[in-house]
C-alpha positions in Angstrom: -29.0 -29.6 -77.2 -25.5 -28.1 -77.3 -25.0 -28.7 -73.6 -25.8 -32.4 -73.9 -23.3 -32.6 -76.8 -20.6 -30.8 -74.8 -21.1 -33.1 -71.8 -20.9 -36.2 -74.0 -17.8 -34.8 -75.7 -16.2 -33.9 -72.3 -16.8 -37.5 -71.1 -15.5 -39.1 -74.3 -12.4 -36.9 -74.3 -11.8 -37.7 -70.7 -11.8 -41.5 -71.4 -9.8 -41.2 -74.6 -7.1 -38.9 -73.3 -6.5 -41.2 -70.3 -6.3 -44.2 -72.5 -3.7 -42.4 -74.8 -1.6 -41.2 -71.9 -1.5 -44.6 -70.2 -1.1 -46.9 -73.1 0.5 -45.0 -76.0 2.6 -42.3 -74.5 6.2 -43.5 -73.9 7.8 -40.8 -71.6 10.3 -41.8 -68.9 9.0 -38.9 -66.7 5.5 -40.4 -66.5 6.1 -42.4 -63.4 3.3 -41.4 -61.0 -0.3 -42.6 -60.8 -2.7 -40.0 -62.2 -6.3 -39.5 -63.3 -8.1 -37.1 -65.7 -10.6 -35.5 -63.4 -12.5 -33.5 -66.0 -12.4 -31.9 -69.4 -14.0 -28.6 -70.4 -14.4 -28.0 -74.1 -15.3 -24.6 -75.4 -18.5 -24.3 -77.5 -16.6 -23.8 -80.7 -14.5 -26.9 -80.0 -11.2 -25.1 -80.5 -9.9 -25.2 -77.0 -10.2 -27.7 -74.1 -8.9 -27.6 -70.5 -7.9 -31.0 -69.2 -7.7 -31.3 -65.4 -5.2 -33.9 -64.1 -4.8 -35.1 -60.6 -1.5 -36.7 -59.8 -1.0 -39.0 -56.7 2.6 -38.9 -55.5 4.5 -38.6 -52.3 7.3 -36.7 -54.0 6.8 -33.2 -55.3 9.5 -33.5 -57.9 8.0 -36.8 -59.3 4.6 -35.1 -59.4 6.1 -32.1 -61.3 8.0 -34.4 -63.7 4.8 -36.4 -64.4 2.8 -33.3 -65.0 5.4 -31.9 -67.4 5.4 -35.1 -69.3 1.6 -34.9 -69.6 1.7 -31.2 -70.6 4.3 -31.8 -73.3 2.2 -34.6 -74.8 -0.6 -32.2 -75.8 0.2 -32.3 -79.5 0.6 -36.1 -79.4 -2.8 -36.5 -77.7 -4.4 -34.3 -80.2 -3.0 -36.2 -83.2 -4.0 -39.5 -81.7 -7.6 -38.3 -81.0 -7.9 -36.9 -84.5 -7.2 -40.4 -85.9 -9.4 -42.3 -83.4 -12.4 -40.1 -82.9 -14.8 -39.2 -85.7 -15.2 -35.5 -85.2 -14.6 -32.6 -87.5 -12.5 -30.5 -85.0 -10.2 -31.8 -82.3 -9.5 -29.0 -79.8 -6.1 -27.8 -78.6 -5.6 -29.2 -75.1 -4.3 -27.2 -72.1 -3.5 -29.5 -69.2 -4.2 -28.1 -65.8 -3.1 -29.6 -62.4 -6.2 -30.3 -60.4 -5.6 -29.7 -56.7 -9.0 -30.5 -55.4 -7.9 -33.9 -54.0 -5.0 -32.2 -52.1 -7.3 -29.5 -50.9 -9.8 -32.1 -49.6 -7.1 -34.1 -47.9 -5.9 -30.9 -46.2 -9.4 -30.1 -45.0 -9.8 -33.7 -43.7 -6.6 -33.3 -41.7 -7.7 -30.0 -40.2 -11.0 -31.5 -39.2 -9.3 -34.5 -37.6 -7.1 -32.1 -35.6 -10.1 -30.2 -34.4 -11.9 -33.4 -33.3 -8.8 -34.6 -31.4 -8.5 -31.2 -29.6 -12.3 -31.3 -28.7 -11.9 -34.9 -27.4 -8.9 -33.9 -25.3 -10.7 -30.9 -23.9 -13.7 -33.1 -23.0 -11.5 -35.6 -21.2 -9.7 -32.8 -19.3 -12.9 -31.1 -18.2 
């Protein structure tokens, strides 16, 4: 039963945090497109890791956007405490999710391998 509740809370936090960051947070550093990929709440609901994926061509803009999101942790917690009806709102730790970048890197490597195989087949 606890696992079902945790999954439901993770999903709800994911939606609510994204909504708060995109509509209520006013920070000039928040310039890049981002998504909340997942939220992992501890069983005692005191801590939560929020994984954020940021889509940007510029590393500096990506860093600035992530810093804006990280610095908004207290704001997000206050907003959630007023909008959600739960006894304990966890402290949020924002983590940069690099899975999309890793997947993109793997795709590029696979494309290069396919190109080389094709070239080798044409030359043989």
